[in-house]
TIKE-316518 format. One record per atom (N, C-alpha, C): residue number from 1; residue in three letters; atom name; x, y, z. Coordinates in pm, 1 decimal, always signed. Each point is the difference from the previous one (the first is absolute). Layout:
BEGIN
<resi NUM | resn ALA | name CA | east X | north Y | up Z>
...
END
This chain:
BEGIN
<resi 1 | resn UNK | name N | east +88.4 | north -121.3 | up -1.7>
<resi 1 | resn UNK | name CA | east -89.6 | north +123.7 | up +0.3>
<resi 1 | resn UNK | name C | east +93.2 | north +120.8 | up +4.3>
<resi 2 | resn UNK | name N | east -33.4 | north +102.6 | up -83.6>
<resi 2 | resn UNK | name CA | east +69.4 | north +117.2 | up -7.6>
<resi 2 | resn UNK | name C | east -61.5 | north +108.4 | up +90.4>
<resi 3 | resn UNK | name N | east +84.5 | north +68.6 | up +71.1>
<resi 3 | resn UNK | name CA | east -42.7 | north +112.2 | up +85.2>
<resi 3 | resn UNK | name C | east +66.3 | north +134.2 | up -50.8>
<resi 4 | resn UNK | name N | east -77.9 | north +94.3 | up +7.2>
<resi 4 | resn UNK | name CA | east +45.9 | north +134.4 | up -47.4>
<resi 4 | resn UNK | name C | east -44.0 | north +112.3 | up +91.9>
<resi 5 | resn UNK | name N | east +77.1 | north +97.9 | up +29.9>
<resi 5 | resn UNK | name CA | east -30.3 | north +111.4 | up +81.8>
<resi 5 | resn UNK | name C | east -31.9 | north +119.8 | up -95.4>
<resi 6 | resn UNK | name N | east -115.1 | north +55.3 | up +15.5>
<resi 6 | resn UNK | name CA | east -33.2 | north +116.1 | up -79.7>
<resi 6 | resn UNK | name C | east -24.2 | north +114.9 | up +88.3>
<resi 7 | resn UNK | name N | east +54.4 | north +120.8 | up -33.1>
<resi 7 | resn UNK | name CA | east -25.0 | north +118.4 | up +79.9>
<resi 7 | resn UNK | name C | east -78.0 | north +95.1 | up -95.1>
<resi 8 | resn UNK | name N | east -118.6 | north +40.6 | up +39.8>
<resi 8 | resn UNK | name CA | east -82.7 | north +83.5 | up -89.6>
<resi 8 | resn UNK | name C | east -20.2 | north +132.7 | up +64.0>
<resi 9 | resn UNK | name N | east -4.7 | north +112.1 | up -80.0>
<resi 9 | resn UNK | name CA | east -32.3 | north +127.8 | up +37.2>
<resi 9 | resn UNK | name C | east -139.1 | north +20.7 | up -73.3>
<resi 10 | resn UNK | name N | east -104.9 | north +9.0 | up +66.6>
<resi 10 | resn UNK | name CA | east -135.1 | north +10.5 | up -47.7>
<resi 10 | resn UNK | name C | east -70.8 | north +131.6 | up +37.5>
<resi 11 | resn UNK | name N | east -94.9 | north +43.5 | up -68.3>
<resi 11 | resn UNK | name CA | east -78.3 | north +113.9 | up +42.9>
<resi 11 | resn UNK | name C | east -80.9 | north -39.7 | up +123.3>
<resi 12 | resn UNK | name N | east -15.3 | north +94.0 | up +103.6>
<resi 12 | resn UNK | name CA | east -62.1 | north -23.7 | up +117.1>
<resi 12 | resn UNK | name C | east -151.7 | north +15.4 | up -14.9>
<resi 13 | resn UNK | name N | east -61.4 | north -99.1 | up -69.3>
<resi 13 | resn UNK | name CA | east -144.7 | north +4.7 | up -28.8>
<resi 13 | resn UNK | name C | east -61.8 | north -125.3 | up +61.3>
<resi 14 | resn UNK | name N | east -131.7 | north +11.8 | up +37.5>
<resi 14 | resn UNK | name CA | east -62.1 | north -121.6 | up +52.9>
<resi 14 | resn UNK | name C | east -8.1 | north -113.3 | up -107.3>
<resi 15 | resn UNK | name N | east +11.4 | north -119.7 | up +45.6>
<resi 15 | resn UNK | name CA | east -11.6 | north -109.3 | up -92.1>
<resi 15 | resn UNK | name C | east +129.3 | north -50.8 | up -66.2>
<resi 16 | resn UNK | name N | east +105.1 | north +76.8 | up +15.6>
<resi 16 | resn UNK | name CA | east +125.9 | north -41.0 | up -81.9>
<resi 16 | resn UNK | name C | east +52.3 | north -132.7 | up +45.0>
<resi 17 | resn UNK | name N | east -1.9 | north -23.0 | up +133.2>
<resi 17 | resn UNK | name CA | east +59.3 | north -129.4 | up +57.3>
<resi 17 | resn UNK | name C | east -88.4 | north -106.0 | up -48.8>
<resi 18 | resn UNK | name N | east -127.1 | north +17.3 | up -3.6>
<resi 18 | resn UNK | name CA | east -95.8 | north -98.3 | up -44.4>
<resi 18 | resn UNK | name C | east +15.5 | north -37.5 | up -146.9>
<resi 19 | resn UNK | name N | east +20.9 | north +102.9 | up -79.9>
<resi 19 | resn UNK | name CA | east +26.8 | north -10.5 | up -145.1>
<resi 19 | resn UNK | name C | east +126.1 | north -79.0 | up -26.4>
<resi 20 | resn UNK | name N | east +110.4 | north +32.8 | up +72.9>
<resi 20 | resn UNK | name CA | east +124.2 | north -68.8 | up -22.3>
<resi 20 | resn UNK | name C | east -5.0 | north -148.0 | up +47.6>
<resi 21 | resn UNK | name N | east -61.5 | north -20.2 | up +115.8>
<resi 21 | resn UNK | name CA | east -3.4 | north -139.8 | up +50.6>
<resi 21 | resn UNK | name C | east -96.0 | north -87.6 | up -98.2>
<resi 22 | resn UNK | name N | east -108.3 | north +62.4 | up -50.4>
<resi 22 | resn UNK | name CA | east -78.3 | north -67.5 | up -103.3>
<resi 22 | resn UNK | name C | east +78.7 | north -38.4 | up -130.8>
<resi 23 | resn UNK | name N | east +87.5 | north +94.8 | up -35.8>
<resi 23 | resn UNK | name CA | east +80.5 | north -28.0 | up -117.0>
<resi 23 | resn UNK | name C | east +84.0 | north -124.5 | up +19.8>
<resi 24 | resn UNK | name N | east +64.0 | north -8.6 | up +115.2>
<resi 24 | resn UNK | name CA | east +84.7 | north -122.3 | up +33.4>
<resi 24 | resn UNK | name C | east -88.8 | north -122.0 | up +1.0>
<resi 25 | resn UNK | name N | east -111.9 | north +6.5 | up +67.1>
<resi 25 | resn UNK | name CA | east -88.4 | north -114.4 | up +17.6>
<resi 25 | resn UNK | name C | east -47.2 | north -49.7 | up -131.9>
<resi 26 | resn UNK | name N | east -44.1 | north +91.5 | up -91.9>
<resi 26 | resn UNK | name CA | east -45.5 | north -43.3 | up -138.5>
<resi 26 | resn UNK | name C | east +103.9 | north -64.8 | up -79.3>
<resi 27 | resn UNK | name N | east +128.5 | north +32.9 | up +29.9>
<resi 27 | resn UNK | name CA | east +112.4 | north -57.3 | up -78.7>
<resi 27 | resn UNK | name C | east +54.2 | north -135.9 | up +66.5>
<resi 28 | resn UNK | name N | east -57.5 | north -28.5 | up +109.4>
<resi 28 | resn UNK | name CA | east +45.5 | north -121.6 | up +63.1>
<resi 28 | resn UNK | name C | east +128.5 | north +14.8 | up +89.4>
<resi 29 | resn UNK | name N | east +37.7 | north +125.8 | up +27.1>
<resi 29 | resn UNK | name CA | east +108.8 | north +32.4 | up +80.6>
<resi 29 | resn UNK | name C | east -38.9 | north +1.7 | up +139.0>
<resi 30 | resn UNK | name N | east +83.0 | north -44.0 | up +94.6>
<resi 30 | resn UNK | name CA | east -26.8 | north -0.2 | up +142.7>
<resi 30 | resn UNK | name C | east +59.6 | north +121.2 | up +66.8>
<resi 31 | resn UNK | name N | east -65.4 | north +67.8 | up +81.7>
<resi 31 | resn UNK | name CA | east +57.8 | north +120.1 | up +79.2>
<resi 31 | resn UNK | name C | east +44.7 | north -66.9 | up +133.4>
<resi 32 | resn UNK | name N | east +130.3 | north -14.4 | up +21.2>
<resi 32 | resn UNK | name CA | east +50.1 | north -52.5 | up +122.5>
<resi 32 | resn UNK | name C | east -1.8 | north +101.2 | up +110.4>
<resi 33 | resn UNK | name N | east +25.3 | north +122.7 | up -36.6>
<resi 33 | resn UNK | name CA | east +11.3 | north +113.6 | up +93.4>
<resi 33 | resn UNK | name C | east -43.5 | north +130.8 | up -70.6>
<resi 34 | resn UNK | name N | east -63.5 | north +86.6 | up +74.1>
<resi 34 | resn UNK | name CA | east -51.0 | north +121.5 | up -52.8>
<resi 34 | resn UNK | name C | east +25.1 | north +106.4 | up +112.1>
<resi 35 | resn UNK | name N | east +78.8 | north +104.8 | up -29.5>
<resi 35 | resn UNK | name CA | east +39.0 | north +93.5 | up +109.2>
<resi 35 | resn UNK | name C | east -37.9 | north +139.9 | up -55.7>
<resi 36 | resn UNK | name N | east -75.2 | north +64.4 | up +78.8>
<resi 36 | resn UNK | name CA | east -43.8 | north +146.1 | up -31.6>
<resi 36 | resn UNK | name C | east +40.9 | north +84.2 | up +116.8>
<resi 37 | resn UNK | name N | east +123.7 | north +58.3 | up -13.7>
<resi 37 | resn UNK | name CA | east +44.0 | north +88.0 | up +120.4>
<resi 37 | resn UNK | name C | east -74.1 | north +137.1 | up +17.4>
<resi 38 | resn UNK | name N | east -76.2 | north +29.3 | up -105.4>
<resi 38 | resn UNK | name CA | east -77.1 | north +131.5 | up +7.9>
<resi 38 | resn UNK | name C | east +50.4 | north +91.0 | up -112.1>
<resi 39 | resn UNK | name N | east -43.4 | north +125.8 | up +19.5>
<resi 39 | resn UNK | name CA | east +36.3 | north +101.8 | up -109.0>
<resi 39 | resn UNK | name C | east +148.7 | north +25.6 | up +0.8>
<resi 40 | resn UNK | name N | east +43.2 | north +50.8 | up -113.3>
<resi 40 | resn UNK | name CA | east +143.8 | north +39.5 | up -16.6>
<resi 40 | resn UNK | name C | east +11.2 | north +144.1 | up +39.9>
<resi 41 | resn UNK | name N | east +114.0 | north +62.7 | up -37.7>
<resi 41 | resn UNK | name CA | east +18.8 | north +141.2 | up +24.8>
<resi 41 | resn UNK | name C | east -98.8 | north +85.6 | up -74.0>
<resi 42 | resn UNK | name N | east -45.4 | north -56.2 | up -114.4>
<resi 42 | resn UNK | name CA | east -107.0 | north +68.3 | up -75.1>
<resi 42 | resn UNK | name C | east -133.1 | north -79.0 | up +28.3>
<resi 43 | resn UNK | name N | east -96.3 | north +60.8 | up +66.5>
<resi 43 | resn UNK | name CA | east -112.4 | north -69.9 | up +44.3>
<resi 43 | resn UNK | name C | east -93.7 | north -49.5 | up -117.0>
<resi 44 | resn UNK | name N | east +29.5 | north +39.1 | up -118.4>
<resi 44 | resn UNK | name CA | east -75.5 | north -53.7 | up -120.0>
<resi 44 | resn UNK | name C | east +39.0 | north -147.5 | up -25.6>
<resi 45 | resn UNK | name N | east +115.0 | north -45.4 | up +46.8>
<resi 45 | resn UNK | name CA | east +47.8 | north -135.9 | up -29.9>
<resi 45 | resn UNK | name C | east +17.2 | north -89.4 | up +126.3>
<resi 46 | resn UNK | name N | east -13.1 | north -124.2 | up -21.7>
<resi 46 | resn UNK | name CA | east +26.4 | north -97.0 | up +105.8>
<resi 46 | resn UNK | name C | east +93.1 | north -108.6 | up -56.6>
<resi 47 | resn UNK | name N | east +88.6 | north -48.7 | up +78.0>
<resi 47 | resn UNK | name CA | east +91.4 | north -111.9 | up -45.6>
<resi 47 | resn UNK | name C | east -56.0 | north -129.1 | up +48.6>
<resi 48 | resn UNK | name N | east -8.3 | north -101.7 | up -89.1>
<resi 48 | resn UNK | name CA | east -45.3 | north -130.7 | up +38.5>
<resi 48 | resn UNK | name C | east +111.8 | north -97.0 | up -34.1>
<resi 49 | resn UNK | name N | east +28.9 | north -88.0 | up +90.4>
<resi 49 | resn UNK | name CA | east +108.5 | north -100.4 | up -22.8>
<resi 49 | resn UNK | name C | east -71.4 | north -137.9 | up -1.7>
<resi 50 | resn UNK | name N | east +18.0 | north -72.0 | up -107.5>
<resi 50 | resn UNK | name CA | east -53.7 | north -129.3 | up -8.4>
<resi 50 | resn UNK | name C | east +100.2 | north -111.6 | up -30.0>
<resi 51 | resn UNK | name N | east -19.8 | north -101.4 | up +76.0>
<resi 51 | resn UNK | name CA | east +79.4 | north -127.8 | up -25.1>
<resi 51 | resn UNK | name C | east -98.3 | north -95.4 | up -61.2>
<resi 52 | resn UNK | name N | east +26.0 | north -36.4 | up -116.2>
<resi 52 | resn UNK | name CA | east -92.2 | north -85.0 | up -84.2>
<resi 52 | resn UNK | name C | east +78.6 | north -122.4 | up -48.2>
<resi 53 | resn UNK | name N | east -82.7 | north -102.7 | up -22.7>
<resi 53 | resn UNK | name CA | east +59.4 | north -131.4 | up -55.1>
<resi 53 | resn UNK | name C | east -92.6 | north -56.2 | up -107.9>
<resi 54 | resn UNK | name N | east +60.7 | north -66.6 | up -92.4>
<resi 54 | resn UNK | name CA | east -73.7 | north -73.1 | up -105.3>
<resi 54 | resn UNK | name C | east +79.9 | north -128.6 | up -36.5>
<resi 55 | resn UNK | name N | east -74.7 | north -86.6 | up -60.2>
<resi 55 | resn UNK | name CA | east +51.7 | north -135.4 | up -28.1>
<resi 55 | resn UNK | name C | east +116.8 | north -2.5 | up -94.8>
<resi 56 | resn UNK | name N | east -2.1 | north +79.5 | up -103.6>
<resi 56 | resn UNK | name CA | east +107.8 | north -3.6 | up -107.4>
<resi 56 | resn UNK | name C | east +112.9 | north +91.8 | up +32.1>
<resi 57 | resn UNK | name N | east +117.3 | north -60.2 | up +10.6>
<resi 57 | resn UNK | name CA | east +119.0 | north +79.1 | up +25.3>
<resi 57 | resn UNK | name C | east +78.8 | north +35.1 | up -123.3>
<resi 58 | resn UNK | name N | east -45.6 | north +104.4 | up -71.8>
<resi 58 | resn UNK | name CA | east +70.3 | north +40.7 | up -110.7>
<resi 58 | resn UNK | name C | east -14.7 | north +151.3 | up -18.5>
<resi 59 | resn UNK | name N | east +81.7 | north +58.2 | up -86.8>
<resi 59 | resn UNK | name CA | east +1.1 | north +151.4 | up -8.9>
<resi 59 | resn UNK | name C | east -118.2 | north +46.0 | up -70.1>
<resi 60 | resn UNK | name N | east -65.4 | north -86.7 | up -91.6>
<resi 60 | resn UNK | name CA | east -120.6 | north +40.3 | up -76.5>
<resi 60 | resn UNK | name C | east -109.9 | north +28.2 | up +102.7>
<resi 61 | resn UNK | name N | east -20.8 | north -84.8 | up +94.8>
<resi 61 | resn UNK | name CA | east -102.5 | north +14.4 | up +100.5>
<resi 61 | resn UNK | name C | east +21.9 | north +124.4 | up +85.6>
<resi 62 | resn UNK | name N | east +132.5 | north +20.8 | up +32.4>
<resi 62 | resn UNK | name CA | east +34.9 | north +124.4 | up +70.1>
<resi 62 | resn UNK | name C | east -38.6 | north +125.7 | up -73.5>
<resi 63 | resn UNK | name N | east +34.2 | north -0.8 | up -126.7>
<resi 63 | resn UNK | name CA | east -35.8 | north +118.6 | up -92.6>
<resi 63 | resn UNK | name C | east -151.9 | north +12.7 | up -8.6>
<resi 64 | resn UNK | name N | east -65.0 | north -101.1 | up -8.3>
<resi 64 | resn UNK | name CA | east -144.8 | north +2.1 | up -14.6>
<resi 64 | resn UNK | name C | east -66.5 | north +60.9 | up +137.2>
<resi 65 | resn UNK | name N | east +47.3 | north -43.7 | up +120.8>
<resi 65 | resn UNK | name CA | east -45.7 | north +43.7 | up +117.6>
<resi 65 | resn UNK | name C | east +31.2 | north +154.8 | up +14.9>
<resi 66 | resn UNK | name N | east +121.4 | north +41.9 | up -36.7>
<resi 66 | resn UNK | name CA | east +35.9 | north +140.1 | up +19.3>
<resi 66 | resn UNK | name C | east -84.2 | north +87.1 | up -101.5>
<resi 67 | resn UNK | name N | east -23.4 | north -57.6 | up -123.2>
<resi 67 | resn UNK | name CA | east -80.5 | north +69.6 | up -99.7>
<resi 67 | resn UNK | name C | east -137.8 | north +19.4 | up +48.8>
<resi 68 | resn UNK | name N | east -59.3 | north -103.4 | up +57.8>
<resi 68 | resn UNK | name CA | east -137.2 | north +13.1 | up +49.3>
<resi 68 | resn UNK | name C | east -15.1 | north +102.8 | up +110.8>
<resi 69 | resn UNK | name N | east +96.6 | north +8.4 | up +83.8>
<resi 69 | resn UNK | name CA | east -0.9 | north +99.9 | up +106.0>
<resi 69 | resn UNK | name C | east +13.0 | north +140.6 | up -59.9>
<resi 70 | resn UNK | name N | east +89.2 | north +17.8 | up -95.1>
<resi 70 | resn UNK | name CA | east +21.5 | north +128.3 | up -70.3>
<resi 70 | resn UNK | name C | east -131.1 | north +47.5 | up -70.9>
<resi 71 | resn UNK | name N | east -71.7 | north -91.7 | up -61.4>
<resi 71 | resn UNK | name CA | east -115.8 | north +35.7 | up -71.9>
<resi 71 | resn UNK | name C | east -118.7 | north +37.7 | up +86.2>
<resi 72 | resn UNK | name N | east -2.0 | north -47.3 | up +129.2>
<resi 72 | resn UNK | name CA | east -116.3 | north +17.3 | up +80.0>
<resi 72 | resn UNK | name C | east -16.0 | north +147.6 | up +42.0>
<resi 73 | resn UNK | name N | east +103.0 | north +83.1 | up -17.2>
<resi 73 | resn UNK | name CA | east -15.3 | north +141.4 | up +42.6>
<resi 73 | resn UNK | name C | east -53.7 | north +84.3 | up -109.1>
END
């Protein structure tokens, strides 16, 4: 199983965490850990750190996961 740590800077809007977790769920990726420390120095943004895992350990799956996260904003 492949594990990846992703650090995201997202707009501080209601439903963002739900949207991102749903994206991982629909793709069959497991969220092992989700950390939301709160707002950043700019209150418009929040940093989210995710430890995710998926069955296929290859760079293509890594690129697909990163691309899905990029497109959700």
